[in-house]
C-alpha positions as CSV (number, residue, x, y, z in Angstrom):
1,M,4.0,20.2,59.7
2,Q,3.7,22.0,56.4
3,L,0.1,20.3,55.7
4,I,-1.3,21.4,59.0
5,R,0.2,25.3,58.6
6,R,-1.9,24.9,54.5
7,T,-5.0,23.7,56.4
8,L,-5.0,26.5,58.7
9,T,-4.7,29.2,56.0
10,F,-6.9,27.6,53.6
11,A,-10.1,28.2,55.5
12,A,-9.7,31.6,56.7
13,P,-9.6,33.7,53.7
14,L,-12.6,31.8,52.3
15,L,-14.8,32.4,54.8
16,P,-15.4,35.9,54.5
17,A,-16.0,35.5,50.7
18,L,-18.5,32.8,51.3
19,A,-20.0,35.1,53.5
20,L,-20.5,37.9,51.1
21,G,-22.5,35.4,49.1
22,V,-24.5,34.5,52.1
23,V,-25.5,38.1,52.8
24,A,-26.7,38.3,49.3
25,S,-28.8,35.5,49.4
26,R,-30.3,36.7,52.5
27,A,-31.7,39.8,50.6
28,Q,-33.5,37.7,48.0
29,T,-34.8,35.4,50.3
30,P,-37.4,34.8,53.1
31,P,-35.7,34.7,56.8
32,A,-35.2,31.3,58.2
33,S,-35.9,33.2,61.4
34,D,-39.7,32.7,61.0
35,R,-39.1,28.9,61.2
36,A,-38.9,27.2,64.5
37,G,-35.2,26.5,65.8
38,A,-33.6,29.2,63.7
39,S,-33.7,31.8,66.5
40,N,-31.9,29.3,68.9
41,Y,-29.3,28.2,66.4
42,V,-28.1,32.0,65.9
43,V,-28.1,32.4,69.6
44,Q,-26.0,29.1,70.3
45,T,-23.7,29.5,66.9
46,L,-22.7,33.3,68.3
47,A,-22.3,32.4,71.9
48,L,-20.0,29.2,71.2
49,G,-18.5,31.8,68.5
50,S,-17.9,34.5,71.2
51,L,-16.4,31.6,73.6
52,A,-14.0,30.3,70.8
53,K,-13.1,34.0,70.0
54,R,-12.1,34.9,73.9
55,H,-10.3,31.7,74.1
56,S,-8.2,32.2,71.1
57,A,-7.5,36.2,72.1
58,L,-5.9,34.3,75.2
59,A,-3.8,31.9,73.1
60,V,-2.8,34.5,70.7
61,A,-0.9,36.4,73.9
62,R,0.1,33.2,75.5
63,A,0.3,30.3,73.5
64,R,3.9,29.0,73.0
65,E,3.4,26.8,70.0
66,P,3.4,28.9,66.8
67,L,1.0,26.5,65.1
68,V,-1.4,27.2,68.0
69,K,-1.0,30.8,68.2
70,A,-1.7,30.6,64.2
71,F,-4.8,28.6,64.5
72,A,-6.0,31.2,67.4
73,E,-5.5,34.1,64.9
74,R,-7.6,32.3,61.9
75,E,-10.1,31.1,64.5
76,I,-10.4,34.9,65.8
77,A,-11.0,36.1,62.3
78,E,-13.5,32.9,61.3
79,Q,-15.8,33.9,64.1
80,L,-15.8,37.4,63.2
81,A,-16.8,36.7,59.8
82,V,-19.4,34.1,60.9
83,A,-21.0,36.9,63.4
84,S,-21.0,39.4,60.5
85,V,-23.2,37.3,58.4
86,L,-25.5,36.3,61.2
87,A,-26.0,39.8,62.1
88,V,-28.8,40.8,59.3
89,T,-30.7,38.1,61.6
90,R,-33.2,39.6,64.6
91,E,-31.8,37.2,66.6
92,S,-28.2,38.4,66.3
93,T,-29.1,41.0,69.1
94,K,-30.3,38.5,71.9
95,T,-27.3,37.9,74.0
96,A,-25.9,34.4,75.5
97,T,-24.9,33.9,78.6
98,L,-22.1,31.2,79.0
99,D,-23.5,27.9,80.7
100,P,-21.9,26.3,83.3
101,K,-19.7,23.8,80.9
102,H,-18.6,26.5,78.9
103,Q,-17.5,29.1,82.1
104,D,-15.7,26.4,83.4
105,L,-13.5,25.8,80.1
106,L,-12.8,29.7,80.0
107,D,-12.2,29.7,83.6
108,R,-9.5,26.5,83.4
109,L,-7.6,28.0,80.5
110,A,-7.4,31.2,81.8
111,A,-6.1,29.9,85.1
112,T,-3.4,27.2,82.9
113,P,0.2,28.4,83.4
114,D,1.9,29.5,80.0
115,G,3.8,27.3,78.0
116,E,3.2,23.8,76.8
117,E,0.5,23.2,79.2
118,F,-1.4,26.3,78.2
119,D,-1.0,25.0,74.4
120,L,-2.0,21.3,75.0
121,T,-5.5,22.9,77.3
122,Y,-6.1,25.4,74.5
123,I,-6.1,22.4,72.0
124,E,-8.4,20.5,74.4
125,T,-10.7,23.2,75.0
126,Q,-11.3,24.5,71.0
127,I,-12.1,20.7,70.4
128,T,-14.6,20.6,72.9
129,I,-16.2,24.2,71.6
130,H,-15.9,22.9,68.1
131,N,-17.9,19.7,68.8
132,D,-20.4,21.6,70.4
133,L,-20.6,24.5,67.5
134,L,-20.7,21.4,64.8
135,A,-23.6,20.1,66.9
136,A,-25.5,23.4,66.8
137,Q,-24.7,23.7,63.1
138,Q,-26.4,20.2,62.6
139,T,-29.7,21.6,63.6
140,L,-30.1,23.6,60.5
141,S,-27.5,22.8,58.1
142,G,-29.6,19.8,56.7
143,D,-32.3,22.6,55.7
144,R,-31.5,23.6,52.1
145,D,-33.6,27.0,53.0
146,P,-31.5,29.9,51.0
147,S,-31.7,31.9,54.1
148,A,-28.3,33.1,56.1
149,E,-29.0,30.9,58.8
150,A,-29.4,27.9,56.8
151,I,-26.4,28.4,54.7
152,T,-24.0,29.6,57.4
153,A,-24.9,26.5,59.1
154,R,-24.0,24.5,55.9
155,L,-20.8,26.5,55.9
156,V,-19.6,26.6,59.5
157,E,-20.5,22.6,59.9
158,Q,-17.7,21.9,57.0
159,V,-15.2,24.2,58.8
160,A,-15.8,23.0,62.2
161,T,-15.5,19.3,61.1
162,S,-11.9,20.5,59.6
163,H,-10.9,22.6,62.5
164,I,-12.0,19.5,65.0
165,A,-9.4,17.2,62.5
166,T,-6.9,20.2,62.6
167,L,-7.0,20.3,66.2
168,N,-6.2,17.0,66.7
169,L,-3.2,16.7,64.3
170,I,-1.6,20.0,66.1
171,Q,-2.5,18.0,69.4
172,Q,-0.3,15.0,68.3
173,L,2.2,17.0,67.4
174,V,2.6,19.1,70.6
175,A,2.3,16.1,72.5
176,S,4.7,14.2,70.6
177,E,6.7,17.2,71.1
178,H,6.6,17.2,74.7
179,I,7.3,13.4,74.9
180,Q,10.5,14.0,72.7
181,E,11.5,17.0,75.3
182,L,10.7,14.7,78.2
183,E,13.1,11.8,76.9
184,Q,15.8,14.1,76.2
185,M,16.0,15.1,79.7
186,K,15.8,11.6,81.0
187,D,19.0,10.8,79.1
188,Q,20.6,14.1,80.6
189,P,23.1,13.3,83.6
190,V,21.9,15.1,86.6
191,P,23.5,17.7,87.7
192,Q,25.7,17.2,91.1
193,V,24.7,19.8,93.9
194,S,28.1,21.1,95.0
195,G,29.4,21.2,98.4
196,S,27.7,17.7,99.5
197,K,29.5,14.6,100.1
């Protein structure tokens, strides 16, 4: 559990510092937005980041497990940092609507009752979002252009990969706690209803 907390706290402070380096490099290099694909990359990354942020805001308010809340808080901070870096691009002003798959994820999470079920649903949906975010990063992460878009893609690719691993660990911890609670309940005697014979 301590390892997970360290992993969760590691990435959050680094991303804003790395973002400053990206913004500085943006001033010295031609924009990647002049190349095909960069525009789509920015729009996809911002849309998925916004979705991750919206999901995480729900988790901050409703999650029961402290690890889930901590992850959600850091996710919001990281997505804000990524959005601030990509704000230097022309594409950052374009808005993307949620596709049906991602709208369904948001609706499903919002409809899930608070507590453990909510925690597990949040983790599950974040894994899906992070896999999609990872795929979006891989469209530019191999590009060695020193533009804001390409550098951000390389950084976010690493963060998304780390987050998927962290989310899988949190999912296992929350699920194992749930199994332990069920086993403890199974071993307890069933209360007798008074007045019945």
